[in-house]
C-alpha positions in Angstrom: -21.6 -17.2 -118.5 -21.1 -20.8 -117.8 -22.2 -20.4 -114.0 -25.4 -18.5 -115.5 -26.0 -21.2 -117.5 -25.7 -23.8 -114.9 -28.0 -22.0 -112.7 -30.6 -21.5 -115.2 -30.5 -25.2 -116.0 -31.0 -25.7 -112.2 -33.7 -23.5 -112.0 -35.4 -25.0 -115.2 -34.9 -28.6 -113.6 -36.8 -27.8 -110.6 -39.6 -26.3 -112.4 -40.1 -29.5 -114.6 -40.0 -31.9 -111.9 -42.2 -29.9 -109.8 -44.7 -29.8 -112.6 -44.3 -33.8 -113.2 -45.0 -33.9 -109.0 -48.0 -31.8 -109.1 -49.5 -33.8 -112.4 -48.7 -37.1 -110.3 -49.7 -36.1 -106.8 -51.9 -32.9 -107.1 -50.7 -29.8 -105.6 -51.4 -30.6 -101.9 -49.5 -34.0 -101.8 -46.3 -32.6 -103.2 -43.7 -30.6 -101.1 -40.7 -28.7 -101.4 -38.6 -31.5 -100.0 -40.0 -33.7 -102.9 -39.2 -30.9 -105.5 -35.6 -30.9 -104.2 -35.1 -34.8 -104.4 -36.9 -35.2 -107.8 -34.8 -32.3 -109.5 -31.6 -33.9 -107.8 -30.5 -30.6 -106.2 -30.2 -29.3 -102.8 -32.6 -27.7 -100.5 -30.3 -24.4 -100.7 -30.6 -24.5 -104.5 -34.2 -24.6 -104.4 -34.6 -21.8 -102.2 -32.2 -19.7 -104.0 -34.4 -19.7 -106.9 -37.6 -19.7 -105.2 -38.8 -18.3 -101.9 -41.5 -20.9 -101.3 -43.9 -23.4 -102.9 -46.3 -21.3 -104.3 -43.2 -18.9 -106.1 -42.8 -22.5 -107.9 -46.5 -22.8 -108.8 -46.6 -19.3 -110.2 -43.5 -19.9 -112.4 -45.1 -22.8 -113.6 -48.4 -20.9 -114.6 -46.2 -18.3 -116.2 -44.3 -20.7 -118.4 -47.6 -22.6 -119.1 -49.3 -19.3 -120.3 -46.1 -18.3 -122.5 -46.1 -21.6 -124.0 -49.6 -22.1 -124.9 -50.1 -18.4 -126.0 -47.1 -18.9 -128.3 -48.7 -22.0 -129.7 -51.9 -19.9 -130.4 -49.9 -17.2 -132.1 -48.2 -19.7 -134.3 -51.3 -21.0 -135.6 -52.7 -17.4 -136.0 -49.7 -16.4 -138.1 -50.8 -19.4 -140.7 -53.8 -16.9 -141.7 -56.2 -19.9 -141.8 -60.1 -19.4 -141.7 -61.1 -18.5 -138.1 -63.1 -21.6 -137.5 -59.8 -23.6 -138.8 -57.7 -21.6 -136.3 -60.4 -22.3 -133.4 -60.2 -26.1 -134.0 -56.4 -26.3 -134.3 -55.8 -24.4 -131.3 -57.9 -26.3 -129.2 -56.4 -29.6 -130.6 -52.9 -28.3 -130.2 -53.6 -27.1 -126.5 -54.9 -30.5 -125.6 -52.2 -32.3 -127.1 -49.7 -30.0 -125.3 -51.6 -30.9 -121.8 -51.0 -34.6 -122.6 -47.4 -34.1 -123.7 -45.9 -31.2 -121.9 -45.8 -31.5 -118.1 -45.6 -27.9 -117.6 -48.7 -27.0 -119.5 -50.5 -29.9 -117.8 -49.6 -28.7 -114.5 -50.3 -25.1 -115.4 -53.7 -26.3 -116.4 -54.1 -28.2 -113.3 -53.2 -25.2 -111.2 -55.2 -22.6 -112.9 -58.3 -25.1 -112.5 -57.9 -25.0 -108.7 -58.6 -21.5 -107.2 -58.0 -22.5 -103.8 -54.4 -23.1 -104.2 -53.7 -19.5 -104.0 -54.8 -16.5 -101.8 -55.1 -14.5 -105.2 -55.6 -17.0 -107.9 -54.0 -15.9 -111.2 -56.5 -15.1 -113.9 -54.1 -14.1 -116.8 -54.3 -17.5 -118.4 -58.0 -17.5 -118.7 -58.4 -13.9 -119.9 -55.8 -14.6 -122.6 -57.7 -17.4 -123.9 -61.0 -15.5 -123.9 -59.3 -12.6 -125.6 -58.2 -15.0 -128.2 -61.5 -16.9 -128.6 -63.2 -13.7 -129.0 -61.1 -12.6 -131.7 -61.1 -15.7 -133.7 -65.1 -15.9 -133.2 -65.2 -12.2 -134.4 -63.4 -13.2 -137.5 -65.6 -16.3 -138.0 -68.4 -14.2 -138.1 -67.1 -11.8 -140.6 -66.2 -14.9 -142.9 -69.6 -16.1 -142.7 -69.1 -19.5 -140.8 -70.5 -18.3 -137.4 -74.1 -17.0 -136.6 -73.8 -12.9 -136.5 -76.3 -12.8 -133.7 -74.1 -14.5 -131.2 -72.4 -12.6 -127.9 -69.0 -13.2 -128.6 -67.7 -12.3 -125.3 -70.2 -14.3 -123.5 -69.6 -17.2 -125.9 -66.0 -17.1 -125.7 -66.4 -17.4 -121.7 -68.6 -20.1 -121.8 -66.7 -22.0 -124.2 -63.3 -21.6 -122.3 -65.0 -22.4 -119.1 -66.9 -25.7 -120.3 -63.2 -26.8 -121.7 -62.1 -26.4 -118.0 -64.8 -28.6 -116.8 -64.1 -31.1 -119.4 -60.6 -31.1 -118.5 -61.5 -31.4 -114.8 -63.7 -34.4 -115.6 -61.7 -36.1 -118.0 -58.9 -36.1 -115.3 -61.3 -37.3 -112.4 -62.6 -40.2 -114.1 -60.1 -41.6 -116.5 -56.6 -39.7 -115.7 -57.1 -37.5 -118.9 -56.5 -40.9 -121.1 -60.0 -39.8 -122.7 -59.5 -36.1 -122.9 -58.9 -35.9 -126.6 -62.2 -37.8 -127.3 -64.1 -35.5 -125.0 -62.3 -32.4 -126.3 -63.5 -33.6 -129.9 -66.9 -33.9 -128.6 -67.1 -30.7 -127.0 -66.0 -29.2 -130.3 -69.1 -30.8 -132.1 -71.4 -29.6 -129.6 -70.0 -25.9 -129.8 -70.2 -26.0 -133.6 -73.8 -27.3 -133.6 -74.8 -24.1 -131.5 -72.9 -21.2 -132.9 -71.8 -22.3 -136.6 -74.4 -21.4 -139.4 -76.4 -24.4 -140.2 -75.3 -24.8 -143.8 -71.6 -25.2 -142.6 -72.1 -27.2 -139.4 -71.5 -30.7 -141.3 -68.1 -29.3 -142.7 -66.7 -27.9 -139.6 -67.8 -30.9 -137.5 -66.1 -33.1 -140.0 -63.0 -30.9 -139.8 -63.2 -31.1 -135.7 -63.0 -35.0 -136.2 -60.1 -34.9 -138.5 -58.1 -32.4 -136.4 -58.7 -33.9 -133.3 -58.1 -37.6 -134.6 -59.3 -39.2 -131.6 -59.1 -42.9 -131.0 -62.6 -43.6 -129.9 -65.5 -42.9 -131.8 -66.6 -38.9 -130.9 -69.8 -37.3 -131.6 -70.9 -36.6 -135.1 -73.2 -34.0 -136.4 -75.5 -35.5 -139.2 -76.6 -33.7 -142.2 -80.0 -33.0 -140.4 -78.0 -31.4 -137.4 -78.4 -34.2 -135.2 -75.7 -35.1 -132.8 -75.0 -39.0 -132.8 -72.2 -41.5 -132.4 
């Protein structure tokens, strides 16, 4: 049992340190030797657990998906209004990207399709499914316009978030990611929430994101402004 625990710890250490390196250097500039050195283990230990660099990346993505979907499920189990669930889920995911090296590395790797011969799509489809379910419930609760196509809108929202993540990383090293996500939430609210509830949910988005810089706001007339 003790040997198994040590082996699992070694494996976990390799994965965490690999994630940190991917976040610092990008995938292309991180090597198996780097993973070995940063985890403080032997080369043999790394290859005992992982056949190659791609195997480590796929393990990071799998753990990333488990953690983020678990977070989403925990929020869902609170039985809050669907719009509240959407905003809380987006904010929690964003904060996890900023604090958890596994989640950040997973987001980076799944946003770089050229990393793999067969890019993993499960994180994308899982998030799309969650968003479709929440939007469908938000329509039933009277917060979202009934005429929207939830499948297409979910795909658009998830894809736009990915763009915001990449853009923030390129321009500001993710330092303004929460502010950009706050802006994105309000822009989306202005397009799919019923007019009479847009101001309320825009305010909730501001409160939930609690961004450090002034984000967009939705005026009572429906205008986006700072």
